[in-house]
Steps between C-alpha positions, in 0.01 A plus 500: 500500500633842402499821702151633581459878470190700582414870475207730428444603138624859460286773346701506178404143411123547532327302224813318378488131410642270766792384283593858413478613864721212619756571230524865601502439874743208518723550197413174323401467135135519410520145366638375831236697690226338290647155569496572874133604488401200288682274747285622789780695666327840503213614721306823546352560846554133580338359184707329229470703179582462131739699283235712327312618810526870579651634821355782707683749719539376856424134422743265671715322241686185606747330266715190528810596304688227310841388616782680321607309187855369480739754348545485124864445411678619185682205345786580264430310178572486130195627311500394138415782263539783753702762313671806649467789255660772715700510821680766704554587867138614548278278288477179302245469219394151397295346222281250685400172333163331541455277805711715732359698794644835606576376853420208733152478652301242695378226268745580217772237457634603160791726397514871588674809369663577836616138533643509150686824566639359825610186317677712239690689769305826504453675833184708523358752744405372845200736508153350490362179649758223540366288215482787247801715578577741217172430318323827415238355259391158383390303196262204514656153472340465156604846376839551338715809457684776679544544874733731691641391837672743739857420607564800728282630781486840327376336182228310686366816664509712184354232272217426741421871501495511120258208484280664764507833316420320170800643318628160388404416141371142492410390148353158430400324181195276522320285247130507585209313349287687245530866399491787747234763438614773518842395373668719761381626834521493879350250743438658839346233722581411866653158574500280809473134593228307319202478739476121463814358338783615728777405254366753247461877496208691355351841426301580815334825605699541822835389354822698464519760220647336188572671168614329178569679169501290182558542126451242226824430311362231268160338459461140383202276438515338843681759707658841539854593599485786749756736648403569859621771736426444868424804710450284810648160583233275652539124513387346167389849388529453124353150512204614712428812295517316168275225632252758628490647146420151365839487328714276724867450424540208262593189699383646834265220603475638856327810365276349234717444193391245238674168582455376140689799360771467765549133415519576127771758568685270745480784752496391863489842669367848435639685196643788703851643491668791684660644187634835618606647834613859554590688817740751653826334598526526881869585478553723197139627498504461120199347324579148380292252301519130419317285245439127473417286196218247508598154627459200270154385614345846457673554164369162377144587606527844337614350170224239511233767563633734232485218245151380590 
C-alpha cells in the first residue's frame, strides 16, 4: 500500500475533474491520476469516486499514492542508424532512425538517443531528469529526423528557453491520406489525453493550446505530401491534428490510417519526418539550420504513391 494523503479541495480547483485535480495537487501525470481513481484509490468526503467526477471546494480528498517507480537508468549502447550530423562543445544534433526513443521511460525496452550518444562516447548536459539529461525536445519512436541534444548546462537552459518561446523552427514532412482542402492552412485545436484510450491523444475542448501550420508540396491520387511547421510541440501533435482533419498520416494505424494502403506500401509506421531544424546556437548566438533526407522506407512509400 502506498502513502495515503488527504486534504481539502482548494478554491482554485472548484469544478475540476478528479483526475485533473489529483494531477495538479500531487504532481503526478493525468494518466496516472486516472489509473488511481479507476483502481478505487481516491475518495471524496469518504466515498470512493471515479476519475471523471467533479470536485467542489472544501470537499475532503483522500488519495492513496502509488509507490515510487524504480529509477530509469541510461544504458550506453550502440544504436544502429543513429547519425550525428553536428557536434561541438554545446550541442550535438542527430538524425534519429525509426524504432528509437529519445530517452528511457517506463515500459520502453528498446534503443534510445541518449543511450546511443553515451555508447558513442558523447557526454551531455546533466540538466533535466536523470533519464533524459540533455534532452530539450523529443521525437516519437516511429518518427525519424532531426533532434538537438544539449551538451553544456548553458546550452540546455538557452535551448529550453527557445523551445518555450517558440523561436525554434521545427519543420516536418508528412504524407497524409487524401487531399487537404484548403491545400494550405492552420489547425488550431487543443490536445490532451484521449478520454477513453489512454495510449492515444486527441483534440479535446479543455486540452492544451496546439497550433499546426501546413502546406501541400505535392498531391497524389492516394495522398498528399505536406510541409508542416509546428508552433507548439504537443505529444503526437501532427498525428492528432491530421487525424482530426480526416487525413491521418499514411501508415499511422493508431490514428486511423488505412491498413490496406499501409500494407501495399510496406510502411509499418507513420509517414512523418523531422526534415529541418533551425535555432539560435547557444554559444555563438548565430542562427543555424540542419536538414535531413527521407529514410529508405519513407522514400519507397513516396515513390510508390507518386507512381500510382
